N, C-alpha and C positions, 0 to 999 in steps of 0.2 A: 597457720603454723601451730603445731602441737607443742606445748611446753609444759614441763613439770618443774615447779620452782619450790625448793625446800627452804625452810626458815626455822628459826628457833634454836639453832645450835649455839654453843658457847662454852664458857668455862664454869665448872661447878665443882664443889667439894664432894668427896666421896660421901655417899649417903643422901645427897641432894637429888633434886628432880629437874627435869627439863621436859618441855613439850615441843616436839617437832611438828611442823605443818608441811603439807605438800599440796600446793595449789596448782590445779590443772587448768589449762586454757587451750583453746583451739578446737576442742570437741568435747562432747559429754562422755564421761567415763562411768556412767551408772551401770553399764553392762560389762565393765572391766573389773578384774581383780586388781587390788593395789597391794604393793609390797614394800617393805623396807629391808634394805641390805646395808652392810657396813664393811668397811675395809680399813684395817689398822696398818700402820707402816710395816712393810716387809711381809705382809700376809695377804692371802687371797681374799677376794670379796666373799662375804658369807651372808647367808639368809638370817634375818632377824625376826620378822613378823609379816603376816599377810592377812588380808581380808578379801574374801571372794565377793562376787557381785551379789550373792545371796546373803552375805553377812557372816558366813562361817570364818572363824579366825584360826590362825596357826602361829605357833611361836617356836623358836629354837629353845632347847632345854635351858640354856643358861640365863634366859630372860623371863621364863615363866614365873608368874607371880609378882614380877616387878614392872614389866612393860605391858601396855595396853594399846592395841591398834583400834582405830575407829575411822569412820568416814561420815561426811556430811554431803549427801548427794546434791542437795540444793546449792551448796557452795562449791561443788566439784572439788572437794578438798579431803585429803586423808590426814590423819594425825597419828603420832606415836607418843604416848605419855610414858615417860621413863622415870621411874621412882627407884630409890635405893641404889643410885648409880655407884658403880665400882670402877676402879682404875682400868680394869680389863674391858670396860665398855667403851673406852676412848677409841675413837675412829672417825672416819668420814662416813656419814650416813647418807644413803641414797634412797630416794623413793622411785618406784617404778609402777607402770600400769601395763596390763596385758590380759590376754584371754587364754593363756596356756592351761593345760590340763592339770599340771602340778604346781600349786601356788608357792611351794618352797624352792623351786628351781628357777634360776635367773633366766634360763633360755626361754621361759614362757612369757617373758615381759618384752613388750615392743617399745615402750617409751621409758626413758630414764631422765631423772633430774641431774643437776650438776653436783649435788652433794652439799652437805653442811657439816662443819667440823664440830665434834663433841669432845671436849677435853675434861677429864676428871682428875682432880688433884687429890693426892692421898694425904 
């Protein structure tokens, strides 16, 4: 059974940092792209960051320079380092794995985690 399990969410003050992890099991994802999406209350799920199987990275404009996506193939795990957090970053963060052509689009991802809550206090 394929599973993606996020961890690392929590409550942080504005300007603080969190590191999200996405541990994959059930298969090897070395040939898959990994992505992070988020959904705030009352809003649609949106793309945050992605890393392709070859290591290319993509970010939504609002997190460029603050967030960093990475992966550890040996651990079958992806990470999202989030620095200088803002109240507008508050959302449920989801990781995903897939082999879609466009890393920024959710339709390209086959597997999804359950999400982890990130709360940023002002």
